C-alpha positions as CSV (number, residue, x, y, z in Angstrom):
1,X,235.7,224.1,85.6
2,X,234.2,222.6,88.7
3,X,231.7,225.5,88.9
4,X,230.7,225.3,85.2
5,X,230.3,221.7,85.3
6,X,227.8,221.9,88.4
7,X,225.7,224.2,86.7
8,X,222.3,222.8,86.4
9,X,221.1,221.6,83.2
10,X,224.3,221.9,81.5
11,X,225.5,218.4,80.9
12,X,221.8,217.5,79.7
13,X,222.2,220.3,77.1
14,X,225.3,219.0,76.0
15,X,224.0,215.6,75.8
16,X,221.0,216.6,73.7
17,X,223.3,218.5,71.5
18,X,225.4,215.4,70.6
19,X,222.1,213.4,70.0
20,X,221.0,215.7,67.5
21,X,223.8,217.3,65.8
22,X,226.7,216.7,64.1
23,X,228.1,220.1,63.0
24,X,229.8,222.9,64.6
25,X,227.3,222.7,67.8
26,X,228.6,219.0,68.4
27,X,232.2,220.0,68.1
28,X,231.7,222.8,70.9
29,X,229.8,220.3,72.8
30,X,232.8,217.6,72.7
31,X,235.4,220.1,73.4
32,X,233.6,221.5,76.5
33,X,233.2,217.9,77.7
34,X,236.7,217.2,76.9
35,X,237.8,220.6,78.7
36,X,235.6,219.6,81.8
37,X,236.9,216.2,82.2
38,X,240.3,217.3,82.7
39,X,239.3,218.2,86.2
40,X,239.3,214.9,88.3
41,X,236.5,215.9,90.5
42,X,234.4,216.6,87.3
43,X,234.6,213.0,86.1
44,X,232.1,211.2,88.4
45,X,229.7,214.1,87.8
46,X,230.0,213.8,84.0
47,X,229.8,209.8,84.1
48,X,226.5,210.1,86.1
49,X,224.6,211.6,83.0
50,X,223.0,208.7,81.6
51,X,224.2,207.9,78.1
52,X,226.6,210.4,77.6
53,X,230.0,208.2,77.8
54,X,228.2,205.7,75.3
55,X,227.5,208.6,73.0
56,X,230.9,209.7,73.0
57,X,232.1,206.4,72.2
58,X,229.5,206.1,69.3
59,X,230.6,209.5,68.0
60,X,234.3,208.0,68.0
61,X,233.4,205.0,66.3
62,X,231.3,206.5,63.6
63,X,233.4,206.6,60.2
64,X,233.7,209.9,58.6
65,X,232.1,208.9,55.6
66,X,228.9,207.9,57.5
67,X,229.0,211.2,59.4
68,X,229.6,213.1,56.5
69,X,226.6,211.6,54.7
70,X,224.6,212.4,57.9
71,X,225.4,216.2,57.8
72,X,225.0,216.4,54.1
73,X,221.5,215.0,54.4
74,X,220.6,217.8,57.0
75,X,222.2,220.5,55.1
76,X,219.9,223.0,53.1
77,X,222.4,223.2,50.1
78,X,222.0,220.0,47.9
79,X,225.3,220.5,45.8
80,X,228.3,221.7,47.8
81,X,231.8,222.1,46.4
82,X,234.8,220.3,47.3
83,X,236.0,222.9,49.8
84,X,232.9,222.6,51.8
85,X,233.2,218.8,52.1
86,X,236.8,219.2,53.3
87,X,235.7,221.6,55.8
88,X,232.8,219.2,57.0
89,X,235.5,216.3,57.3
90,X,237.8,218.3,59.2
91,X,235.2,219.4,61.4
92,X,234.1,215.8,61.9
93,X,237.6,214.8,62.8
94,X,237.8,217.5,65.3
95,X,234.7,216.1,66.9
96,X,236.0,212.8,67.0
97,X,239.4,213.9,68.6
98,X,237.3,215.7,71.4
99,X,235.4,212.8,72.1
100,X,238.4,210.6,72.3
101,X,240.1,213.2,74.6
102,X,237.2,213.5,77.0
103,X,237.0,209.5,77.0
104,X,241.0,209.3,77.8
105,X,240.6,211.6,80.7
106,X,237.7,209.7,82.0
107,X,239.3,206.4,81.9
108,X,241.8,207.6,84.2
109,X,239.3,207.7,87.1
110,X,238.8,204.4,89.0
111,X,235.1,204.9,89.5
112,X,234.4,206.1,86.0
113,X,236.5,203.3,84.7
114,X,234.3,200.7,86.3
115,X,231.2,202.4,84.7
116,X,232.8,202.4,81.3
117,X,233.8,198.5,81.6
118,X,230.1,197.8,82.7
119,X,228.8,199.0,79.1
120,X,230.0,196.4,76.5
121,X,229.0,198.8,73.9
122,X,231.6,201.5,75.1
123,X,234.4,199.0,75.3
124,X,233.8,197.7,71.9
125,X,233.8,201.1,70.3
126,X,236.8,201.8,71.7
127,X,238.6,198.6,70.8
128,X,237.1,198.6,67.3
129,X,239.1,202.0,66.6
130,X,242.2,200.6,68.4
131,X,242.6,197.6,66.3
132,X,242.4,199.9,63.2
133,X,246.0,201.0,63.0
134,X,245.1,203.3,60.1
135,X,242.9,205.5,62.2
136,X,244.8,208.2,63.5
137,X,243.0,207.9,67.0
138,X,244.2,204.2,67.4
139,X,246.8,204.9,69.6
140,X,244.7,206.9,72.0
141,X,242.2,204.3,72.2
142,X,244.6,201.6,73.3
143,X,245.8,203.7,75.6
144,X,242.4,204.1,76.9
145,X,241.9,200.4,76.9
146,X,245.3,200.1,79.0
147,X,244.0,202.7,81.6
148,X,241.0,200.7,82.0
149,X,243.1,197.7,82.7
150,X,245.0,199.4,85.9
151,X,241.9,198.4,88.0
152,X,241.6,194.6,88.5
153,X,238.0,194.7,88.9
154,X,237.7,195.7,85.2
155,X,239.7,192.8,83.9
156,X,237.1,189.9,83.9
157,X,234.6,192.0,81.6
158,X,237.3,193.3,79.5
159,X,238.8,189.8,78.9
160,X,235.5,188.5,77.7
161,X,235.1,191.2,74.9
162,X,236.7,189.8,71.6
163,X,237.5,193.2,70.1
164,X,240.1,194.0,73.0
165,X,241.9,190.6,72.1
166,X,242.0,191.8,68.4
167,X,243.2,195.4,69.4
168,X,245.9,194.0,71.7
169,X,247.3,191.8,68.9
170,X,247.0,194.6,66.1
171,X,248.8,197.2,68.3
172,X,251.2,194.9,69.7
173,X,252.7,194.1,66.0
174,X,252.4,197.7,65.1
175,X,255.4,199.5,63.9
176,X,254.6,202.4,66.5
177,X,256.3,202.2,69.6
178,X,253.4,203.7,71.8
179,X,251.2,201.3,70.2
180,X,253.2,198.3,71.2
181,X,253.9,199.8,74.7
182,X,250.1,200.2,75.7
183,X,249.4,197.0,74.2
184,X,251.8,194.9,76.3
185,X,251.2,197.1,79.4
186,X,247.4,196.0,78.9
187,X,248.3,192.3,78.6
188,X,250.6,192.5,81.4
189,X,247.9,194.1,83.7
190,X,245.1,191.4,82.3
191,X,247.6,188.4,82.6
192,X,247.9,189.5,86.6
193,X,244.4,188.4,87.0
194,X,243.9,184.4,87.6
195,X,240.3,184.8,86.3
196,X,241.4,185.9,83.0
197,X,244.7,184.2,82.4
198,X,243.6,181.2,80.1
199,X,241.8,183.6,77.9
200,X,245.0,185.4,77.1
201,X,247.3,182.4,76.7
202,X,246.5,182.3,73.1
203,X,249.0,181.7,70.1
204,X,248.3,184.9,68.6
205,X,248.9,186.9,72.0
206,X,251.9,185.0,73.0
207,X,253.5,185.6,69.7
208,X,253.1,189.5,70.5
209,X,254.5,189.1,73.8
210,X,257.5,187.1,72.6
211,X,258.1,189.5,69.8
212,X,258.0,192.6,72.1
213,X,260.0,190.8,74.8
214,X,262.9,190.4,72.1
215,X,262.9,194.1,71.3
216,X,266.1,195.2,73.2
217,X,265.9,198.7,72.3
218,X,262.8,199.6,74.3
219,X,263.1,198.7,77.8
220,X,259.6,199.7,78.8
221,X,258.2,197.4,76.2
222,X,260.2,194.2,76.9
223,X,259.9,194.4,80.7
224,X,256.1,194.7,80.4
225,X,256.0,191.7,77.8
226,X,258.3,189.4,80.0
227,X,256.3,190.4,83.1
228,X,253.3,189.2,81.3
229,X,254.8,186.0,80.4
230,X,255.7,185.5,84.1
231,X,252.3,186.0,85.1
232,X,251.0,183.4,82.7
233,X,253.6,180.9,84.3
234,X,252.1,181.3,87.5
235,X,249.2,179.3,86.5
236,X,249.1,175.5,85.8
237,X,246.8,175.7,82.8
238,X,248.7,178.6,81.3
239,X,252.1,177.4,81.7
240,X,251.6,174.5,79.5
241,X,250.4,176.9,76.7
242,X,253.5,179.1,77.2
243,X,256.0,176.2,77.3
244,X,254.1,174.8,73.9
245,X,254.1,178.0,72.1
246,X,256.8,178.5,69.4
247,X,260.1,180.0,70.6
248,X,258.8,181.9,73.7
249,X,260.8,179.4,76.0
250,X,263.9,179.9,73.9
251,X,263.4,183.7,74.0
252,X,263.3,183.8,77.7
253,X,266.3,181.8,78.0
254,X,268.1,184.1,75.5
255,X,267.2,187.0,77.6
256,X,268.1,185.5,80.9
257,X,271.8,185.0,79.3
258,X,271.8,188.5,77.5
259,X,273.4,191.0,79.7
260,X,272.6,193.7,77.3
261,X,268.8,193.4,78.8
262,X,268.4,195.4,82.3
263,X,268.7,193.4,85.3
264,X,265.0,193.6,86.0
265,X,264.2,192.3,82.6
266,X,266.5,189.4,83.2
267,X,265.1,188.7,86.7
268,X,261.6,188.4,85.2
269,X,262.7,186.0,82.5
270,X,264.6,184.0,85.0
271,X,261.4,184.1,87.3
272,X,259.1,182.8,84.3
273,X,261.7,179.9,83.9
274,X,261.8,178.9,87.3
275,X,258.0,178.9,87.6
276,X,258.0,176.7,84.3
277,X,260.3,174.4,86.2
278,X,258.5,174.1,89.3
279,X,255.2,173.3,87.6
280,X,256.8,170.8,85.6
281,X,258.3,169.2,88.4
282,X,255.0,169.2,90.3
283,X,253.5,167.6,87.1
284,X,256.0,164.8,87.0
285,X,255.8,164.0,90.4
286,X,252.4,162.9,90.2
287,X,253.5,159.7,88.8
288,X,255.1,157.3,91.2
289,X,258.9,157.4,91.3
290,X,261.1,154.4,91.1
291,X,262.2,153.2,94.8
292,X,265.9,153.7,94.1
293,X,265.6,157.2,92.7
294,X,266.9,160.3,94.4
295,X,264.4,163.1,94.2
296,X,266.3,166.6,94.2
297,X,264.0,169.4,94.7
298,X,264.9,172.8,92.9
299,X,266.3,175.5,94.6
300,X,264.4,177.8,96.4
301,X,263.4,181.4,94.5
302,X,262.5,184.7,95.4
303,X,258.7,185.4,95.1
304,X,258.0,188.0,92.7
305,X,254.3,188.1,92.8
306,X,252.2,189.4,89.7
307,X,253.6,192.1,87.8
308,X,251.5,195.1,87.0
309,X,251.7,198.5,85.3
């Protein structure tokens, strides 16, 4: 795959096909790119091709109906039967699937992930599919977003794109476990950056984290959700939002007292509650205390740091 990828003119040829065609040639072009992207050494080389990643995200974003109309207009046959239309739809679904696979492989590479996040159009296209839970590719798209959040330098640009927030909320409430897992892991990573904390301390996202934290059956999901809440409790501005949100504090207390949760999840819940207590004690100490009052400091606690996936 490395030798093939380095052939002069190959990526340019594939990019030109994706610009001009939506039929079988485009399907093969997307399949080739997805296969080449499996090799780590090829990913930077593919990303260096100007406009290729954006083109893949555009293909992924385009609806079946739009693409079908595009193909139909280019066809020499005016009236096609239902079997032909069904074949086209399957072909278009395969094109989108391979484009999604290519972007998923590319998102796992640190340097390529930075390039993807630097282009708002790419992130928007992926996020819009991610929030559409009726789309068969939405789970893979939310996984792409999660891969992008693994690198701290990507958090600030991601946090400023509203479809990303919408995708987190939609998938965080999904009935599919993988949707919820990738969503809360993304929130866990994004809440670990102080620059973006306030953007994610909203009522909708806190409710998603609370619901996922309560899910006793899925340890990976509840651990990521509780860790995200603990991250938000490290900041003076966001800790107030967490404390004021509906049922979040009571959920953390319930987790801390429920031995059915894993010790690690209980520790993060206790850590979040301890951070709240420290902040509120600090807020209250701004006011002058009566002369005869005794100030009892809180016990020291183990520093956990930011929780990342």
